N, C-alpha and C positions, 0 to 999 in steps of 0.2 A: 584525536578528533575524527569523528566519523564522516561528517558532511561539512563542508566548507564552501560557501559561494563569495564571489568578489564582483560586485557591479554588474550583474547579469541583467541583460536586455534580450528581449525577444519581440521580433515585429513580425507581423503576417502580411501578406498582400490579398487584399480583398478587391478582386477586380484591379482597378487602378488606384485604388486607395491602400495606403500603408496604415495598418494599426498596430499600435504599441500595446502588446499585452503584458510585458513585464518592463518596469523602468527602473534599473540599476538596484537590483535586489541583492543585497549582502547579509548573509547569515551564517550561523554555525550550530552545529547540532552534536551533542557528545553522544558517545555509546552509551545506551541505557536510558536515554531520556524519552520521555512521553509527551509530543509535542501536537498542539492542534494549529493548522494553518487555517484561519478563518476570515471570511470576508464574503460580501454579497456577490450576486451574478455578476461577471464582469470585472471582478476584482484582480483576476490574474491568479487565483489559488490553484485551479486546475492546471493551468499551463505551469506553474511552478512544480505542481507534483509530477507532471509528465517529465521536466526537465531532471528532478531529483530521482526519478524512477528509471532515467537514460532511455525514455521512450522518444525522447526529442532532445536536440541540442540548442543551446542558445546561440542567438544572431552575434552576441558579442559578451565579454566579460568571461570569468573562470569559474569552473566547478571542480573541487577535489572531492572524491569518494575515497574513504581510508587511504588518503594520502597520494592517491593516484589522479593524475590530472585527466579528466574525462575527453578534453579535447584531443587527447594524443591517442585515443583507441580506435580502432576500425570496426566494422559492423560486426565481425565474429566475435571480437572482444568484448564489445558491449553485449551482445547476445549472450555471451558466458557470464558476465558479471550479473546481468538481469537474472538470469537463472538460478545461479549459485548465491548471490548477495542480496537479492531483492525480492521480497514477498509482496504480492498485490491483493487486496480485497476490494471488490468493487459494488457499488449499490446494486447492481443488476446481477449480482452473484457469479455470472459468466462460468457455470458449471455445464459440463456436457450431459445432456439430458439422457442419453442411452447408458450411460455409464453408472455403476453404484456409487455410493459415498466414498467406500474404500479405494474404487479405481480412480476417482477424481482426485482424491488426495495423493495417489501415487504418480500422477502425471508428470509433476515435475522433477521427480526422482527419477522417472523414465528416461526424460530428455537429458539428465545429467549423468546417465549410465550406471546407476546405483543397481546392484544385483537384485534379482526377483524377490528373493527371502528377506533381504535387508528392506527392500521397499513395502512389502506385507507387514512385517513386523512394525515399522516405523509408522505406517498409515494408521494401523490398529491403535497404536500409542497415542497418536494425535488425536484420533476420533474419541478416545477414552477420554483425554485431555479436555476436549469441549463438550463432554458430557452426552456423546452420541455412540456409546459402545453397542447399543442394542439396534443401531441404525446402519450398521456398516453396509448390509447387503441391499439396503433403499436406494432406489433412484431418486433423483431430485423431486419428480412429480409426485413422489409417495411421501414426502414429508413436508413439514409446515415452512413458512418462509423464514422464521428464526432458525430452525434446524437447518435449512439449507445455507443460510449465511455462516452457521457455525462449521458445517463442512468446508465453505470457501476459507474460512479463518484457519483451518486445520490445514488446507492445501497451502495456504500462505507461509506456513511454517516449516513445510515439508522439507526443504534443504537446509534448514537452521540458518536462515538468512542474517545478515546484519542489520537489516532494517526491514519493516513492513510499513507499506504504505497503504492506508484505507480510504478510499474515496468515498464519501458519504455512506458510510456502511449501514445506516439505520434508515436510509432514505425509502426505501421500499418495505418498512415494517410498522406495525402498530406502535404506539408509544410504549406499552408495556414490554413489549419484545425487544424493542431498542433499547430500554434499559437494561434488559439482561444480557444483551449483547455488549453493551457499553462496560458492564460490571465484568465480562469476560476478558475484555481488552485491558481493564484495570489489573486484573489477575496476572495476566500475561505480562504487563509492564512490571509488576512487582517482581516478576522472576527474572528481571534484568534484562528484558527485551526492549529494543529499540523500536518505538511505533511513532508514526507520523499520521495523523488523522486529518483530512480535508473536509471542512464543513462550513455551512453557512449559518448553523443551528448553534446558539449561545448555550443552550442546555447542554448539548453533544460535547461542545468545546469545553466545557466547564470539567468534564471528566478528566481532560489532560493535565499534566503538571506544568505546562507553560502555553501559553496562547500566542501566537504570532498574528497581527492583525494586517490584512492587506486591503487597499484601496485604490483603484486607478493604477495598478501595476505596481504599486509601491507598498513597502512596509511602513504601517503608521504607528504601530506601536508593539 
């Protein structure tokens, strides 16, 4: 089992008001699954993604990643786990504008201490995989939105993570480009990669093999 949560709750303090963002979420995700976390704004799906990506910790409950109890890890161990085991794809791409596509893809490997030659070879391989062989030297402002998201997807796979979390990955793209990006995710899932997609869009969620629906901080189906 790659991911397992048991009765996870997350509360935030807004001023003097306590907001319950997640209310007892229990789920399991196997290696190689392609899952969509779906729900309207305020359903808790983004909070759950942050917890699954070890960007935040639950107020109560337990989360196991690859059989490791996340609550037992310190900040350094969590940072190491995020870098080596989890890839992220964001709606706003989050690429460094002054770096080429190749350099952006190399960044996670740089932080992981991968040697220069291996970084370059792996980045070239990944950009080829997402159909951007001819765009390696281009900066983000020199390519289209769809190509920029493809660079972000290549970067997410840089350290061969156990799971890739994609937060509204088609949110800033037109519908035709969005379909192309979802086809790419489908192809990557077919290769045995574990992908968790966060979306409010039923059309996007339908590309996944399993949909987990959230409402008011709870799993409803």
